[in-house]
C-alpha positions as CSV (number, residue, x, y, z in Angstrom):
1,M,0.0,0.0,0.0
2,E,1.4,3.3,-0.9
3,T,1.2,6.1,1.6
4,K,0.5,9.6,0.4
5,Q,3.7,11.6,0.2
6,I,3.8,14.5,2.6
7,H,3.9,17.7,0.5
8,V,6.2,20.4,1.8
9,L,6.1,23.9,0.4
10,L,9.4,25.7,1.0
11,V,9.4,29.4,0.6
12,E,13.0,30.5,0.5
13,D,14.8,33.0,-1.7
14,D,18.3,31.5,-1.2
15,T,18.4,28.9,-4.0
16,F,21.5,27.2,-2.6
17,L,19.8,26.6,0.7
18,A,16.5,25.8,-0.8
19,G,18.3,23.1,-2.8
20,I,19.8,21.6,0.3
21,Y,16.5,21.4,2.1
22,Q,14.8,20.1,-1.0
23,K,17.3,17.3,-1.5
24,K,17.1,16.3,2.1
25,F,13.2,16.2,2.2
26,E,13.1,14.3,-1.1
27,M,15.6,11.7,0.3
28,E,13.2,11.3,3.1
29,N,10.3,10.7,0.7
30,F,8.6,14.0,1.0
31,K,7.3,15.9,-2.0
32,V,8.7,19.4,-2.2
33,S,7.7,22.5,-4.0
34,V,9.9,25.5,-3.8
35,A,8.9,29.2,-4.1
36,G,11.5,31.9,-4.3
37,D,9.5,34.9,-3.1
38,G,6.5,35.6,-0.8
39,E,4.0,36.2,-3.5
40,K,4.8,32.9,-5.3
41,G,4.7,31.2,-1.9
42,L,1.3,32.5,-1.3
43,A,0.0,31.6,-4.7
44,D,1.6,28.1,-4.5
45,A,0.0,27.5,-1.0
46,K,-3.4,28.3,-2.5
47,K,-2.9,26.2,-5.6
48,K,-1.1,23.3,-4.4
49,K,-2.4,22.9,-0.8
50,P,0.7,21.5,0.8
51,D,0.6,19.6,4.0
52,I,3.0,22.0,5.7
53,I,4.9,25.3,4.7
54,L,8.4,26.1,5.7
55,L,8.6,29.8,5.4
56,D,11.6,32.1,5.4
57,I,10.9,35.6,6.8
58,L,13.2,37.8,4.8
59,L,11.8,37.3,1.3
60,P,11.4,39.5,-1.9
61,K,8.1,40.9,-2.8
62,L,6.2,39.9,0.4
63,D,8.0,39.0,3.6
64,G,7.3,35.9,5.7
65,F,5.1,37.8,8.2
66,G,3.0,39.1,5.3
67,V,2.8,35.7,3.8
68,L,1.8,34.2,7.2
69,A,-0.8,36.9,7.8
70,K,-2.5,36.2,4.3
71,L,-2.3,32.4,4.7
72,K,-4.1,32.6,8.2
73,A,-6.7,35.1,6.9
74,D,-7.6,32.8,4.0
75,A,-10.1,29.9,4.9
76,A,-8.5,27.7,2.1
77,T,-5.0,28.0,3.7
78,K,-5.5,28.9,7.4
79,K,-5.3,25.3,8.6
80,I,-1.9,24.5,6.9
81,P,0.8,24.4,9.6
82,V,3.6,26.9,9.0
83,I,7.0,26.6,10.4
84,L,9.1,29.9,10.1
85,L,12.6,29.1,8.9
86,T,14.9,32.1,9.3
87,N,18.1,33.6,10.5
88,L,16.2,36.3,12.5
89,G,16.5,35.1,16.1
90,Q,15.3,38.1,17.9
91,K,12.8,37.3,20.6
92,D,10.2,39.7,19.3
93,D,10.5,38.3,15.9
94,V,9.9,34.8,17.3
95,E,6.9,36.0,19.3
96,K,5.5,38.0,16.3
97,G,5.7,34.8,14.2
98,L,4.1,32.5,16.8
99,E,1.3,35.1,17.5
100,A,0.6,35.3,13.8
101,G,-0.1,31.6,13.8
102,A,3.1,29.9,13.0
103,V,3.4,26.5,14.8
104,D,7.1,26.7,15.2
105,Y,10.2,28.9,14.6
106,L,13.5,27.4,13.5
107,I,16.7,29.5,13.2
108,K,18.5,28.2,10.2
109,A,21.9,28.4,11.6
110,H,20.8,26.2,14.6
111,F,19.3,23.4,12.7
112,K,20.6,20.9,10.3
113,P,18.3,20.0,7.4
114,S,17.8,16.5,9.0
115,E,16.6,18.2,12.1
116,V,14.2,20.3,10.1
117,V,12.7,17.3,8.5
118,E,12.3,15.8,12.0
119,K,10.6,18.9,13.2
120,V,8.1,18.7,10.2
121,R,7.3,15.1,11.2
122,I,6.7,16.0,14.8
123,V,4.4,18.9,13.8
124,L,2.4,16.8,11.4
125,K,1.9,14.0,14.0
126,Q,0.2,16.5,16.4
């Protein structure tokens, strides 16, 4: 019996980093879509209905907080869990992200891609 692949939408403008995450998730049998800016990330979330979204905060066109606010305001996407993946580690950024509806907040520098995969699994099990 084939289990449905978990679909991860990665919204990340750093193509090198996005490639590393994409490869790691695909090795772990996830389906991955990558969006390079906030507007595309938002459009892809609506169109592709991923199981979970990994969202960078510093993005071109629309930042991660803007994307998160729009996702949570839309009935079609508000139930999709969002994990903020960023290098902004200030406490107020963390709180702002969590208050806006993110389920978690990962500082890129502190987490290896394998740990990010593990985090996604934990969030989706809840």
